[in-house]
PyMOL Python script that loads the backbone (N, CA, C, O; Angstrom):
from pymol import cmd

cmd.read_pdbstr("""\
ATOM      1  N   MET A   1      95.858  98.679 124.674  1.00  0.00           N
ATOM      2  CA  MET A   1      96.561  99.672 123.436  1.00  0.00           C
ATOM      3  C   MET A   1      96.788  98.145 123.092  1.00  0.00           C
ATOM      4  O   MET A   1      96.848  97.158 123.825  1.00  0.00           O
ATOM      5  N   ALA A   2      96.931  98.346 121.240  1.00  0.00           N
ATOM      6  CA  ALA A   2      96.664  96.758 120.164  1.00  0.00           C
ATOM      7  C   ALA A   2      98.895  97.510 120.068  1.00  0.00           C
ATOM      8  O   ALA A   2      99.334  98.660 120.060  1.00  0.00           O
ATOM      9  N   PRO A   3      99.684  96.019 120.015  1.00  0.00           N
ATOM     10  CA  PRO A   3     100.621  95.752 120.016  1.00  0.00           C
ATOM     11  C   PRO A   3     101.015  96.270 118.590  1.00  0.00           C
ATOM     12  O   PRO A   3     100.376  96.102 117.551  1.00  0.00           O
ATOM     13  N   PRO A   4     101.969  96.804 118.726  1.00  0.00           N
ATOM     14  CA  PRO A   4     102.152  97.706 117.734  1.00  0.00           C
ATOM     15  C   PRO A   4     102.478  96.987 116.261  1.00  0.00           C
ATOM     16  O   PRO A   4     102.305  97.830 115.381  1.00  0.00           O
ATOM     17  N   ASN A   5     102.949  95.527 115.637  1.00  0.00           N
ATOM     18  CA  ASN A   5     102.969  94.603 114.943  1.00  0.00           C
ATOM     19  C   ASN A   5     101.280  94.475 114.593  1.00  0.00           C
ATOM     20  O   ASN A   5     101.029  94.158 113.430  1.00  0.00           O
ATOM     21  N   SER A   6     100.480  94.627 115.220  1.00  0.00           N
ATOM     22  CA  SER A   6      98.852  94.499 114.860  1.00  0.00           C
ATOM     23  C   SER A   6      98.198  96.347 114.409  1.00  0.00           C
ATOM     24  O   SER A   6      97.095  96.692 113.985  1.00  0.00           O
ATOM     25  N   LEU A   7      99.573  97.268 114.774  1.00  0.00           N
ATOM     26  CA  LEU A   7      98.718  97.931 114.648  1.00  0.00           C
ATOM     27  C   LEU A   7      99.297  98.388 112.736  1.00  0.00           C
ATOM     28  O   LEU A   7      98.389  99.089 112.289  1.00  0.00           O
ATOM     29  N   THR A   8     100.513  98.188 111.539  1.00  0.00           N
ATOM     30  CA  THR A   8     100.972  98.491 111.198  1.00  0.00           C
ATOM     31  C   THR A   8     100.322  97.564 110.001  1.00  0.00           C
ATOM     32  O   THR A   8     100.514  97.659 108.789  1.00  0.00           O
ATOM     33  N   LYS A   9      99.208  96.321 110.973  1.00  0.00           N
ATOM     34  CA  LYS A   9      99.334  95.620 109.612  1.00  0.00           C
ATOM     35  C   LYS A   9      97.547  95.986 109.080  1.00  0.00           C
ATOM     36  O   LYS A   9      96.894  95.647 108.093  1.00  0.00           O
ATOM     37  N   GLU A  10      97.262  96.760 110.194  1.00  0.00           N
ATOM     38  CA  GLU A  10      95.620  96.865 110.158  1.00  0.00           C
ATOM     39  C   GLU A  10      95.914  98.411 109.262  1.00  0.00           C
ATOM     40  O   GLU A  10      94.954  98.935 108.698  1.00  0.00           O
ATOM     41  N   LEU A  11      97.132  98.982 109.203  1.00  0.00           N
ATOM     42  CA  LEU A  11      97.467 100.077 108.712  1.00  0.00           C
ATOM     43  C   LEU A  11      97.318  99.610 106.787  1.00  0.00           C
ATOM     44  O   LEU A  11      96.464  99.882 105.943  1.00  0.00           O
ATOM     45  N   ALA A  12      98.115  99.120 106.758  1.00  0.00           N
ATOM     46  CA  ALA A  12      97.836  98.088 105.283  1.00  0.00           C
ATOM     47  C   ALA A  12      96.988  97.492 105.237  1.00  0.00           C
ATOM     48  O   ALA A  12      97.071  96.802 104.221  1.00  0.00           O
ATOM     49  N   ILE A  13      96.085  97.292 105.779  1.00  0.00           N
ATOM     50  CA  ILE A  13      95.083  96.155 105.634  1.00  0.00           C
ATOM     51  C   ILE A  13      93.938  97.819 104.867  1.00  0.00           C
ATOM     52  O   ILE A  13      93.157  97.566 103.949  1.00  0.00           O
ATOM     53  N   ASP A  14      94.027  99.100 105.328  1.00  0.00           N
ATOM     54  CA  ASP A  14      93.194 100.265 105.018  1.00  0.00           C
ATOM     55  C   ASP A  14      93.843 100.488 104.157  1.00  0.00           C
ATOM     56  O   ASP A  14      93.084 101.242 103.548  1.00  0.00           O
ATOM     57  N   ALA A  15      94.960 100.417 103.400  1.00  0.00           N
ATOM     58  CA  ALA A  15      95.721 101.236 102.644  1.00  0.00           C
ATOM     59  C   ALA A  15      95.593 100.636 101.238  1.00  0.00           C
ATOM     60  O   ALA A  15      95.462 101.123 100.116  1.00  0.00           O
ATOM     61  N   LYS A  16      95.696  99.209 101.802  1.00  0.00           N
ATOM     62  CA  LYS A  16      95.005  97.636 100.407  1.00  0.00           C
ATOM     63  C   LYS A  16      93.710  98.624  99.958  1.00  0.00           C
ATOM     64  O   LYS A  16      93.415  99.131  98.876  1.00  0.00           O
ATOM     65  N   TYR A  17      92.990  98.668 101.472  1.00  0.00           N
ATOM     66  CA  TYR A  17      91.336  99.282 100.972  1.00  0.00           C
ATOM     67  C   TYR A  17      91.031 100.855 100.331  1.00  0.00           C
ATOM     68  O   TYR A  17      90.126 101.074  99.526  1.00  0.00           O
ATOM     69  N   ASP A  18      91.796 101.701 100.757  1.00  0.00           N
ATOM     70  CA  ASP A  18      92.162 102.487  99.933  1.00  0.00           C
ATOM     71  C   ASP A  18      92.514 102.488  98.446  1.00  0.00           C
ATOM     72  O   ASP A  18      91.819 103.166  97.689  1.00  0.00           O
ATOM     73  N   GLN A  19      93.535 101.785  97.977  1.00  0.00           N
ATOM     74  CA  GLN A  19      93.468 101.078  96.399  1.00  0.00           C
ATOM     75  C   GLN A  19      92.877 100.576  96.450  1.00  0.00           C
ATOM     76  O   GLN A  19      92.249 101.099  97.370  1.00  0.00           O
ATOM     77  N   LEU A  20      92.151  99.441  96.089  1.00  0.00           N
ATOM     78  CA  LEU A  20      91.346  98.699  95.217  1.00  0.00           C
ATOM     79  C   LEU A  20      90.249  99.064  95.360  1.00  0.00           C
ATOM     80  O   LEU A  20      89.419  98.276  94.906  1.00  0.00           O
ATOM     81  N   PHE A  21      89.516 100.722  96.203  1.00  0.00           N
ATOM     82  CA  PHE A  21      88.339 101.260  95.622  1.00  0.00           C
ATOM     83  C   PHE A  21      88.658 102.421  94.536  1.00  0.00           C
ATOM     84  O   PHE A  21      87.889 102.907  93.707  1.00  0.00           O
ATOM     85  N   GLU A  22      89.949 102.707  94.773  1.00  0.00           N
ATOM     86  CA  GLU A  22      90.175 104.032  93.797  1.00  0.00           C
ATOM     87  C   GLU A  22      90.800 103.088  92.209  1.00  0.00           C
ATOM     88  O   GLU A  22      90.958 103.500  91.059  1.00  0.00           O
ATOM     89  N   THR A  23      90.963 102.091  92.658  1.00  0.00           N
ATOM     90  CA  THR A  23      91.538 101.087  91.359  1.00  0.00           C
ATOM     91  C   THR A  23      89.738 100.734  90.746  1.00  0.00           C
ATOM     92  O   THR A  23      89.522 101.062  89.579  1.00  0.00           O
ATOM     93  N   THR A  24      88.575 100.105  91.534  1.00  0.00           N
ATOM     94  CA  THR A  24      87.463 100.156  91.042  1.00  0.00           C
ATOM     95  C   THR A  24      86.736 101.466  90.471  1.00  0.00           C
ATOM     96  O   THR A  24      85.964 101.648  89.530  1.00  0.00           O
ATOM     97  N   LEU A  25      87.265 102.236  91.364  1.00  0.00           N
ATOM     98  CA  LEU A  25      86.486 103.525  91.243  1.00  0.00           C
ATOM     99  C   LEU A  25      86.749 104.105  89.057  1.00  0.00           C
ATOM    100  O   LEU A  25      85.926 104.513  88.238  1.00  0.00           O
ATOM    101  N   ARG A  26      88.325 103.812  88.940  1.00  0.00           N
ATOM    102  CA  ARG A  26      88.918 104.522  88.158  1.00  0.00           C
ATOM    103  C   ARG A  26      88.620 103.449  86.709  1.00  0.00           C
ATOM    104  O   ARG A  26      88.446 104.004  85.624  1.00  0.00           O
ATOM    105  N   ARG A  27      88.593 102.434  86.768  1.00  0.00           N
ATOM    106  CA  ARG A  27      88.538 101.482  86.271  1.00  0.00           C
ATOM    107  C   ARG A  27      86.997 101.950  85.823  1.00  0.00           C
ATOM    108  O   ARG A  27      86.882 102.818  84.958  1.00  0.00           O
ATOM    109  N   THR A  28      86.239 101.565  86.217  1.00  0.00           N
ATOM    110  CA  THR A  28      84.708 101.889  85.922  1.00  0.00           C
ATOM    111  C   THR A  28      84.689 102.964  84.677  1.00  0.00           C
ATOM    112  O   THR A  28      84.529 102.768  83.473  1.00  0.00           O
ATOM    113  N   VAL A  29      84.972 104.498  85.620  1.00  0.00           N
ATOM    114  CA  VAL A  29      84.720 105.592  84.732  1.00  0.00           C
ATOM    115  C   VAL A  29      85.619 105.034  83.628  1.00  0.00           C
ATOM    116  O   VAL A  29      84.818 104.563  82.819  1.00  0.00           O
ATOM    117  N   TYR A  30      86.584 104.879  83.266  1.00  0.00           N
ATOM    118  CA  TYR A  30      86.916 104.938  82.246  1.00  0.00           C
ATOM    119  C   TYR A  30      86.573 103.896  80.999  1.00  0.00           C
ATOM    120  O   TYR A  30      86.547 104.046  79.778  1.00  0.00           O
ATOM    121  N   GLY A  31      86.342 102.859  81.810  1.00  0.00           N
ATOM    122  CA  GLY A  31      85.057 102.049  80.751  1.00  0.00           C
ATOM    123  C   GLY A  31      83.946 102.639  80.357  1.00  0.00           C
ATOM    124  O   GLY A  31      83.356 102.472  79.290  1.00  0.00           O
ATOM    125  N   THR A  32      83.545 103.645  81.639  1.00  0.00           N
ATOM    126  CA  THR A  32      82.158 104.412  81.233  1.00  0.00           C
ATOM    127  C   THR A  32      82.155 105.377  79.905  1.00  0.00           C
ATOM    128  O   THR A  32      81.200 105.571  79.152  1.00  0.00           O
ATOM    129  N   GLY A  33      83.799 106.067  79.794  1.00  0.00           N
ATOM    130  CA  GLY A  33      84.517 107.489  79.263  1.00  0.00           C
ATOM    131  C   GLY A  33      84.646 106.370  77.863  1.00  0.00           C
ATOM    132  O   GLY A  33      84.052 106.782  76.866  1.00  0.00           O
ATOM    133  N   VAL A  34      84.999 105.699  77.787  1.00  0.00           N
ATOM    134  CA  VAL A  34      86.071 104.755  75.943  1.00  0.00           C
ATOM    135  C   VAL A  34      84.272 104.413  75.689  1.00  0.00           C
ATOM    136  O   VAL A  34      83.905 104.959  74.648  1.00  0.00           O
ATOM    137  N   ALA A  35      83.371 103.814  76.250  1.00  0.00           N
ATOM    138  CA  ALA A  35      82.688 103.234  75.211  1.00  0.00           C
ATOM    139  C   ALA A  35      81.719 104.582  75.337  1.00  0.00           C
ATOM    140  O   ALA A  35      81.064 104.394  74.312  1.00  0.00           O
ATOM    141  N   GLY A  36      81.379 105.364  75.691  1.00  0.00           N
ATOM    142  CA  GLY A  36      80.394 106.253  75.614  1.00  0.00           C
ATOM    143  C   GLY A  36      81.322 106.838  74.475  1.00  0.00           C
ATOM    144  O   GLY A  36      80.930 106.547  73.345  1.00  0.00           O
ATOM    145  N   LEU A  37      82.401 107.556  74.536  1.00  0.00           N
ATOM    146  CA  LEU A  37      82.929 107.851  73.108  1.00  0.00           C
ATOM    147  C   LEU A  37      83.103 107.135  71.559  1.00  0.00           C
ATOM    148  O   LEU A  37      83.050 107.594  70.418  1.00  0.00           O
ATOM    149  N   LEU A  38      83.313 105.908  72.068  1.00  0.00           N
ATOM    150  CA  LEU A  38      82.573 105.445  71.154  1.00  0.00           C
ATOM    151  C   LEU A  38      81.623 104.777  70.828  1.00  0.00           C
ATOM    152  O   LEU A  38      81.824 103.971  69.920  1.00  0.00           O
ATOM    153  N   SER A  39      80.708 104.827  71.230  1.00  0.00           N
ATOM    154  CA  SER A  39      79.130 104.820  71.142  1.00  0.00           C
ATOM    155  C   SER A  39      78.810 106.005  70.508  1.00  0.00           C
ATOM    156  O   SER A  39      77.923 105.934  69.657  1.00  0.00           O
ATOM    157  N   LEU A  40      79.548 107.550  70.814  1.00  0.00           N
ATOM    158  CA  LEU A  40      79.209 108.848  70.466  1.00  0.00           C
ATOM    159  C   LEU A  40      79.817 108.524  68.018  1.00  0.00           C
ATOM    160  O   LEU A  40      79.356 108.513  66.877  1.00  0.00           O
ATOM    161  N   LEU A  41      81.332 108.324  69.009  1.00  0.00           N
ATOM    162  CA  LEU A  41      81.128 107.901  66.968  1.00  0.00           C
ATOM    163  C   LEU A  41      80.713 106.926  65.611  1.00  0.00           C
ATOM    164  O   LEU A  41      80.814 107.202  64.416  1.00  0.00           O
ATOM    165  N   ILE A  42      80.066 105.332  66.457  1.00  0.00           N
ATOM    166  CA  ILE A  42      79.669 104.541  65.388  1.00  0.00           C
ATOM    167  C   ILE A  42      78.074 104.694  65.333  1.00  0.00           C
ATOM    168  O   ILE A  42      77.480 104.669  64.256  1.00  0.00           O
ATOM    169  N   LEU A  43      77.312 104.880  66.758  1.00  0.00           N
ATOM    170  CA  LEU A  43      75.956 105.001  66.884  1.00  0.00           C
ATOM    171  C   LEU A  43      75.431 105.820  66.484  1.00  0.00           C
ATOM    172  O   LEU A  43      75.995 106.764  65.930  1.00  0.00           O
ATOM    173  N   ARG A  44      73.895 105.692  66.678  1.00  0.00           N
ATOM    174  CA  ARG A  44      73.292 106.735  65.754  1.00  0.00           C
ATOM    175  C   ARG A  44      71.853 106.855  67.051  1.00  0.00           C
ATOM    176  O   ARG A  44      71.561 107.979  67.456  1.00  0.00           O
ATOM    177  N   GLY A  45      71.167 105.765  67.522  1.00  0.00           N
ATOM    178  CA  GLY A  45      69.555 105.886  68.603  1.00  0.00           C
ATOM    179  C   GLY A  45      70.644 106.634  69.412  1.00  0.00           C
ATOM    180  O   GLY A  45      71.690 107.163  69.035  1.00  0.00           O
ATOM    181  N   GLY A  46      70.143 106.532  70.503  1.00  0.00           N
ATOM    182  CA  GLY A  46      70.199 107.123  71.878  1.00  0.00           C
ATOM    183  C   GLY A  46      70.182 105.868  72.788  1.00  0.00           C
ATOM    184  O   GLY A  46      70.947 106.022  73.740  1.00  0.00           O
ATOM    185  N   GLN A  47      69.310 104.239  72.785  1.00  0.00           N
ATOM    186  CA  GLN A  47      69.535 103.774  73.353  1.00  0.00           C
ATOM    187  C   GLN A  47      70.310 102.739  72.911  1.00  0.00           C
ATOM    188  O   GLN A  47      70.709 102.040  73.843  1.00  0.00           O
ATOM    189  N   SER A  48      70.743 102.310  71.595  1.00  0.00           N
ATOM    190  CA  SER A  48      71.982 101.953  71.626  1.00  0.00           C
ATOM    191  C   SER A  48      73.269 102.886  72.534  1.00  0.00           C
ATOM    192  O   SER A  48      74.200 102.380  73.160  1.00  0.00           O
ATOM    193  N   ARG A  49      72.989 104.299  72.378  1.00  0.00           N
ATOM    194  CA  ARG A  49      74.113 104.498  72.636  1.00  0.00           C
ATOM    195  C   ARG A  49      74.100 104.132  74.439  1.00  0.00           C
ATOM    196  O   ARG A  49      75.035 103.470  74.892  1.00  0.00           O
ATOM    197  N   ALA A  50      73.525 104.382  74.916  1.00  0.00           N
ATOM    198  CA  ALA A  50      73.125 104.134  76.613  1.00  0.00           C
ATOM    199  C   ALA A  50      73.728 102.318  76.544  1.00  0.00           C
ATOM    200  O   ALA A  50      74.548 101.923  77.372  1.00  0.00           O
ATOM    201  N   ILE A  51      73.408 101.788  75.918  1.00  0.00           N
ATOM    202  CA  ILE A  51      73.289 100.587  75.786  1.00  0.00           C
ATOM    203  C   ILE A  51      75.060  99.805  75.500  1.00  0.00           C
ATOM    204  O   ILE A  51      75.412  98.725  75.974  1.00  0.00           O
ATOM    205  N   LEU A  52      75.580 100.356  74.967  1.00  0.00           N
ATOM    206  CA  LEU A  52      77.222 100.658  74.603  1.00  0.00           C
ATOM    207  C   LEU A  52      78.057 101.469  75.420  1.00  0.00           C
ATOM    208  O   LEU A  52      79.259 101.729  75.462  1.00  0.00           O
ATOM    209  N   THR A  53      76.805 101.856  76.199  1.00  0.00           N
ATOM    210  CA  THR A  53      78.255 102.647  77.881  1.00  0.00           C
ATOM    211  C   THR A  53      78.009 102.688  78.415  1.00  0.00           C
ATOM    212  O   THR A  53      78.445 103.535  79.194  1.00  0.00           O
ATOM    213  N   SER A  54      76.564 101.529  78.931  1.00  0.00           N
ATOM    214  CA  SER A  54      76.676 100.241  80.312  1.00  0.00           C
ATOM    215  C   SER A  54      77.339  99.005  80.525  1.00  0.00           C
ATOM    216  O   SER A  54      77.668  98.298  81.477  1.00  0.00           O
ATOM    217  N   PHE A  55      77.431  99.005  79.001  1.00  0.00           N
ATOM    218  CA  PHE A  55      78.069  97.951  78.632  1.00  0.00           C
ATOM    219  C   PHE A  55      79.797  97.724  78.995  1.00  0.00           C
ATOM    220  O   PHE A  55      80.379  96.730  79.429  1.00  0.00           O
ATOM    221  N   GLY A  56      80.324  99.112  78.612  1.00  0.00           N
ATOM    222  CA  GLY A  56      81.487  99.507  79.135  1.00  0.00           C
ATOM    223  C   GLY A  56      82.050  99.844  80.441  1.00  0.00           C
ATOM    224  O   GLY A  56      83.275  99.780  80.552  1.00  0.00           O
ATOM    225  N   ALA A  57      81.195 100.265  81.657  1.00  0.00           N
ATOM    226  CA  ALA A  57      81.311 100.789  82.339  1.00  0.00           C
ATOM    227  C   ALA A  57      80.826  98.937  82.690  1.00  0.00           C
ATOM    228  O   ALA A  57      81.828  98.574  83.306  1.00  0.00           O
ATOM    229  N   GLY A  58      80.275  98.204  82.649  1.00  0.00           N
ATOM    230  CA  GLY A  58      80.078  96.522  83.634  1.00  0.00           C
ATOM    231  C   GLY A  58      81.656  95.889  83.316  1.00  0.00           C
ATOM    232  O   GLY A  58      82.240  95.382  84.274  1.00  0.00           O
ATOM    233  N   VAL A  59      82.316  95.916  82.029  1.00  0.00           N
ATOM    234  CA  VAL A  59      83.548  95.873  81.270  1.00  0.00           C
ATOM    235  C   VAL A  59      84.431  96.215  82.824  1.00  0.00           C
ATOM    236  O   VAL A  59      84.606  95.437  83.762  1.00  0.00           O
ATOM    237  N   GLY A  60      84.815  97.424  82.710  1.00  0.00           N
ATOM    238  CA  GLY A  60      85.515  98.794  83.741  1.00  0.00           C
ATOM    239  C   GLY A  60      85.434  97.947  85.298  1.00  0.00           C
ATOM    240  O   GLY A  60      86.445  97.699  85.956  1.00  0.00           O
ATOM    241  N   PHE A  61      83.972  97.554  85.740  1.00  0.00           N
ATOM    242  CA  PHE A  61      83.460  97.379  86.838  1.00  0.00           C
ATOM    243  C   PHE A  61      84.419  95.790  87.130  1.00  0.00           C
ATOM    244  O   PHE A  61      85.062  95.814  88.180  1.00  0.00           O
ATOM    245  N   GLY A  62      84.555  94.290  86.174  1.00  0.00           N
ATOM    246  CA  GLY A  62      84.440  93.057  86.180  1.00  0.00           C
ATOM    247  C   GLY A  62      85.705  93.506  85.921  1.00  0.00           C
ATOM    248  O   GLY A  62      86.259  92.416  86.065  1.00  0.00           O
ATOM    249  N   SER A  63      86.528  94.195  85.673  1.00  0.00           N
ATOM    250  CA  SER A  63      87.848  94.297  85.220  1.00  0.00           C
ATOM    251  C   SER A  63      88.405  94.508  86.832  1.00  0.00           C
ATOM    252  O   SER A  63      89.316  93.802  87.264  1.00  0.00           O
ATOM    253  N   ALA A  64      87.918  95.288  87.447  1.00  0.00           N
ATOM    254  CA  ALA A  64      88.549  95.930  88.637  1.00  0.00           C
ATOM    255  C   ALA A  64      88.514  94.478  89.361  1.00  0.00           C
ATOM    256  O   ALA A  64      89.447  93.780  89.757  1.00  0.00           O
ATOM    257  N   TRP A  65      86.472  94.175  89.412  1.00  0.00           N
ATOM    258  CA  TRP A  65      86.060  92.922  90.444  1.00  0.00           C
ATOM    259  C   TRP A  65      87.275  91.837  90.452  1.00  0.00           C
ATOM    260  O   TRP A  65      87.672  91.279  91.475  1.00  0.00           O
ATOM    261  N   GLN A  66      87.836  91.615  89.063  1.00  0.00           N
ATOM    262  CA  GLN A  66      88.309  90.845  89.290  1.00  0.00           C
ATOM    263  C   GLN A  66      89.816  91.075  89.855  1.00  0.00           C
ATOM    264  O   GLN A  66      90.091  90.085  90.534  1.00  0.00           O
ATOM    265  N   LYS A  67      90.935  92.025  89.840  1.00  0.00           N
ATOM    266  CA  LYS A  67      91.762  93.087  90.176  1.00  0.00           C
ATOM    267  C   LYS A  67      92.149  92.448  91.979  1.00  0.00           C
ATOM    268  O   LYS A  67      93.126  91.967  92.553  1.00  0.00           O
ATOM    269  N   CYS A  68      90.676  92.822  92.341  1.00  0.00           N
ATOM    270  CA  CYS A  68      90.267  92.856  93.753  1.00  0.00           C
ATOM    271  C   CYS A  68      90.303  92.107  94.931  1.00  0.00           C
ATOM    272  O   CYS A  68      90.677  92.246  96.095  1.00  0.00           O
ATOM    273  N   SER A  69      89.333  90.537  93.604  1.00  0.00           N
ATOM    274  CA  SER A  69      89.694  89.448  93.937  1.00  0.00           C
ATOM    275  C   SER A  69      90.633  88.847  93.769  1.00  0.00           C
ATOM    276  O   SER A  69      90.568  87.727  94.276  1.00  0.00           O
ATOM    277  N   LYS A  70      91.561  89.074  93.252  1.00  0.00           N
ATOM    278  CA  LYS A  70      93.027  88.954  93.716  1.00  0.00           C
ATOM    279  C   LYS A  70      93.503  89.173  94.200  1.00  0.00           C
ATOM    280  O   LYS A  70      94.168  88.273  94.711  1.00  0.00           O
ATOM    281  N   GLU A  71      93.805  90.749  94.703  1.00  0.00           N
ATOM    282  CA  GLU A  71      94.456  90.656  96.187  1.00  0.00           C
ATOM    283  C   GLU A  71      94.126  90.870  97.178  1.00  0.00           C
ATOM    284  O   GLU A  71      94.648  91.231  98.233  1.00  0.00           O
ATOM    285  N   PHE A  72      92.481  90.462  96.581  1.00  0.00           N
ATOM    286  CA  PHE A  72      92.424  89.461  98.644  1.00  0.00           C
ATOM    287  C   PHE A  72      91.699  88.746  99.209  1.00  0.00           C
ATOM    288  O   PHE A  72      90.962  88.725 100.195  1.00  0.00           O
ATOM    289  N   ASP A  73      92.465  87.351  97.359  1.00  0.00           N
ATOM    290  CA  ASP A  73      93.208  86.275  97.981  1.00  0.00           C
ATOM    291  C   ASP A  73      94.499  86.235  98.721  1.00  0.00           C
ATOM    292  O   ASP A  73      94.964  85.455  99.552  1.00  0.00           O
ATOM    293  N   ASP A  74      95.078  87.701  97.959  1.00  0.00           N
ATOM    294  CA  ASP A  74      96.883  87.291  98.551  1.00  0.00           C
ATOM    295  C   ASP A  74      96.525  88.171 100.432  1.00  0.00           C
ATOM    296  O   ASP A  74      97.387  88.263 101.306  1.00  0.00           O
ATOM    297  N   LEU A  75      95.629  88.478 100.510  1.00  0.00           N
ATOM    298  CA  LEU A  75      95.523  88.843 101.772  1.00  0.00           C
ATOM    299  C   LEU A  75      95.165  87.778 102.762  1.00  0.00           C
ATOM    300  O   LEU A  75      95.759  87.381 103.765  1.00  0.00           O
ATOM    301  N   VAL A  76      94.432  87.547 102.403  1.00  0.00           N
ATOM    302  CA  VAL A  76      93.460  86.980 103.233  1.00  0.00           C
ATOM    303  C   VAL A  76      94.364  85.629 104.406  1.00  0.00           C
ATOM    304  O   VAL A  76      93.982  85.184 105.489  1.00  0.00           O
ATOM    305  N   PRO A  77      95.607  85.315 103.618  1.00  0.00           N
ATOM    306  CA  PRO A  77      96.265  83.976 104.291  1.00  0.00           C
ATOM    307  C   PRO A  77      97.504  85.529 105.168  1.00  0.00           C
ATOM    308  O   PRO A  77      98.180  85.645 106.190  1.00  0.00           O
ATOM    309  N   GLU A  78      97.312  86.002 104.500  1.00  0.00           N
ATOM    310  CA  GLU A  78      98.621  87.085 105.487  1.00  0.00           C
ATOM    311  C   GLU A  78      97.146  87.499 106.352  1.00  0.00           C
ATOM    312  O   GLU A  78      97.471  86.746 107.270  1.00  0.00           O
ATOM    313  N   LEU A  79      96.388  87.817 106.623  1.00  0.00           N
ATOM    314  CA  LEU A  79      95.482  87.720 107.848  1.00  0.00           C
ATOM    315  C   LEU A  79      95.216  87.116 108.878  1.00  0.00           C
ATOM    316  O   LEU A  79      94.955  87.603 109.978  1.00  0.00           O
ATOM    317  N   LEU A  80      95.289  85.572 108.448  1.00  0.00           N
ATOM    318  CA  LEU A  80      95.074  84.852 108.799  1.00  0.00           C
ATOM    319  C   LEU A  80      96.333  84.057 110.327  1.00  0.00           C
ATOM    320  O   LEU A  80      96.243  83.405 111.367  1.00  0.00           O
ATOM    321  N   LYS A  81      97.257  84.647 109.545  1.00  0.00           N
ATOM    322  CA  LYS A  81      98.393  84.048 110.114  1.00  0.00           C
ATOM    323  C   LYS A  81      98.800  85.001 111.412  1.00  0.00           C
ATOM    324  O   LYS A  81      99.079  86.198 111.337  1.00  0.00           O
ATOM    325  N   THR A  82      98.767  84.107 112.753  1.00  0.00           N
ATOM    326  CA  THR A  82      99.400  84.091 114.105  1.00  0.00           C
ATOM    327  C   THR A  82     100.220  84.604 114.972  1.00  0.00           C
ATOM    328  O   THR A  82     100.343  85.708 114.442  1.00  0.00           O
ATOM    329  N   LYS A  83     100.479  84.622 115.337  1.00  0.00           N
ATOM    330  CA  LYS A  83     102.285  85.524 116.190  1.00  0.00           C
ATOM    331  C   LYS A  83     101.787  84.868 117.974  1.00  0.00           C
ATOM    332  O   LYS A  83     102.510  85.103 118.942  1.00  0.00           O
TER     333      LYS A  83
END
""", "prot")
cmd.dss("prot")
cmd.show_as("cartoon", "prot")
cmd.util.cbc("prot")
cmd.orient("prot")
């Protein structure tokens, strides 16, 4: 059986993965939604709307990627600690 300290570290990592997955999903959906609504208001063509909506999804995903990357950079030194 693993020591209790190791178990709590694993649970903390699992919680962080869940949080980062939720952040990625939320920001991608928000970016898609905002860009989709904006494209309906200002653009006429279907292809133009699709391009702007895709751009919004990419911006949302990129924002989430940046946040997740920063969180994992903070997490790596914590994972490398040995007792």
